C-alpha positions in Angstrom: -38.3 -22.2 23.8 -38.2 -18.5 24.7 -36.1 -19.3 27.8 -33.5 -21.1 25.7 -33.5 -18.2 23.2 -33.0 -15.8 26.1 -30.2 -17.8 27.6 -28.5 -18.4 24.3 -28.8 -14.7 23.4 -27.2 -13.8 26.8 -24.4 -16.3 26.3 -23.8 -15.0 22.8 -23.7 -11.4 24.1 -21.2 -12.4 26.8 -19.0 -14.3 24.3 -19.1 -11.4 21.9 -18.1 -9.0 24.7 -15.3 -11.3 25.8 -14.1 -11.6 22.2 -14.0 -7.8 21.8 -12.5 -7.1 25.2 -9.7 -9.7 25.3 -7.3 -8.2 22.7 -7.7 -4.8 24.4 -7.0 -6.2 27.8 -4.0 -8.2 26.6 -2.3 -5.3 24.8 0.8 -3.9 26.4 1.0 -0.3 27.3 3.8 1.9 26.1 5.9 3.6 28.7 7.8 6.9 28.6 11.1 5.0 28.6 10.5 3.8 25.1 10.6 7.3 23.7 14.0 8.2 25.2 17.4 7.3 23.7 20.3 5.9 25.7 23.6 7.7 25.5 26.8 5.9 26.0 30.2 7.5 26.7 33.4 5.7 25.9 35.6 5.2 29.0 38.5 7.6 29.0 41.5 6.6 31.1 42.2 9.1 33.9 45.9 9.6 34.3 47.9 11.3 37.1 45.0 11.8 39.5 42.7 13.9 37.2 39.0 13.5 37.6 36.6 13.4 34.7 34.4 16.5 34.2 31.2 14.5 34.6 30.8 11.3 36.6 28.3 9.1 35.0 26.9 6.4 37.3 26.3 2.9 35.8 22.7 2.5 34.5 20.3 0.7 36.8 18.2 -1.9 35.1 14.9 -2.5 36.7 12.9 -5.7 36.3 10.1 -5.1 33.8 6.7 -5.5 35.4 4.6 -8.3 34.0 1.2 -7.0 32.9 -1.4 -8.1 35.4 -4.0 -8.3 32.7 -2.2 -11.2 31.0 -1.7 -13.0 34.3 -5.2 -12.6 35.8 -7.9 -11.2 33.5 -7.4 -13.3 30.4 -7.5 -16.7 32.3 -10.6 -15.4 34.2 -12.3 -14.5 30.9 -11.5 -17.9 29.4 -12.9 -19.8 32.4 -16.0 -17.6 32.4 -16.7 -18.2 28.8 -16.3 -22.0 29.3 -18.7 -21.9 32.3 -21.3 -20.0 30.3 -21.1 -22.4 27.4 -21.5 -25.4 29.8 -24.3 -23.6 31.6 -26.2 -23.1 28.3 -25.7 -26.7 27.3 -27.0 -27.9 30.7 -30.0 -25.6 30.6 -30.9 -26.7 27.0 -30.7 -30.4 28.0 -32.9 -29.9 31.0 -35.6 -28.1 29.1 -35.6 -30.6 26.2 -35.5 -33.7 28.4 -39.0 -33.1 29.8 -40.5 -32.1 26.5 -40.5 -35.5 24.9 -41.4 -39.0 26.1 -39.8 -42.2 24.8 -42.5 -44.7 23.8 -41.4 -48.3 23.8 
């Protein structure tokens, strides 16, 4: 019985750790770009060969990076939790099966 309690306690600790760590790992980080404002300038027609005082290049839009935590760590943690629960169930059934005998 102490072995089952030990395994169950370990499984509970792992599940508790996963439950606490999963929201922190899945949170998106804020970047410095979020704090800046975007300035737009109305297009002024240039007539008779005059050049504008400041040439503003068109903004380049980069593809946002997908957070690697959501793609790799969260599924890994879910699979690990499932394996731990299945392992505890198998260990419990193995220890109980030899404890009792069926009398016919």
